[in-house]
N, C-alpha and C positions, 0 to 999 in steps of 0.2 A: 504494500500500500504506500509506503514511504517513497518508493521509486516512482510510482504513478503520480503522486502529488508533486514530487520534485520535477518530473517531466512536464506536468501541466503548468507549474509555476514558470518554468523556462519558456514554454510555448506562449503563455499569456504575456510575458514580457516582450517577446518578439512581436506578438500581435499588437500589443499596445504601441510599440514603436512604429509598426506598419500603419497604424491608424493616424499617425501624423502626416503621412504622405499626401492625402487629399487636401489637407489644410495648407501644407507647404506649397503644393502646386497652385492652390488658389492665390497665395501670396505672390507667387512667381508671375501669375497671369494678371493680377489686379493690384498694382502698387497702392491704390487708394485704400484697400482693405488693410494694408500693413500699418497704416497710421493709428489704428485702434489697438495695436499690440501693446500690452503693458510690459515695458522693458523691466520694470522693477520685479513684477511677479515672475516673468519667465527667467530672469537672471537668478532669482532666488531658487526656482525649481532646478535650474541647471547646476547651481552650486551644490544643492542637495543630491543631485544625480552623481556629481563628481565624488562626493563623500561616499555614496553607495558603491561606486566603482572601487574606490580605495579600500573600503570595508571588505568587499568581495575578494580583493587581491591579497590584502595583508592580514585580515582576521580570519575570514572563512577559508581562504586559499582555494577558491573555486573560480577557475578561469571562465567557465561557461556562464556563471552568474555575473562575473565582471563584464563579459562580452555583451550580455543582454542589457545590463545597466548602461554600458557605453553606447549601445544603439539608442537607448532612450535619451541619453545626454546629447548625442549627436543630433537627434531630431529637434531637441529643445534649442540647441545652438543654431540650427538652421532657422527656426522661428525668430530668434533674437537677431540674426543676421538681416532678415528681411525687415524687421522693425527698425533697426539702426539705419539700414539703407534708405528706407522711406523717409525717416526724419532728416537725414543728410540731404536727400533730394529736395525735400520741402524747404529746408534752410537755404540751400543754394538757390532755389527758385525765388525765394523771397528776397535774397540779397541782390539778385539780378533784375528785379522788377517783374512785372507781368510778362508771362510767356505768350508769344504770339500764337494764335491758333492756326492750325493747318486750314487754309482757305479751301482746299479741295474737298474737305468734309462738308462744306456748305453747298456744294453743287450736287444735284441729283443726276444719276445716270439716266439717260434718255434712251 
């Protein structure tokens, strides 16, 4: 039973990391969505994930556990990356004044 629960725990960690993918892809496609990312919260979760990786390596000495925790940490860092990128782009745009819109978007195809 212990082996089954251990395997399920590992698989659930991989599944949890995989569940970040649709959100990360949304951030990649929609920079406006990135502005709502709470860098404080996501940074806190990433720090806790790093602690989990260190715990898995040095205390539990289980590299599979560490790998699963590292996948989670990597996904969290990807979210943080998009949040920081959106804020930098917004700051750069405000420093350069209003951005001219693409006039071709105003023309309809006939």
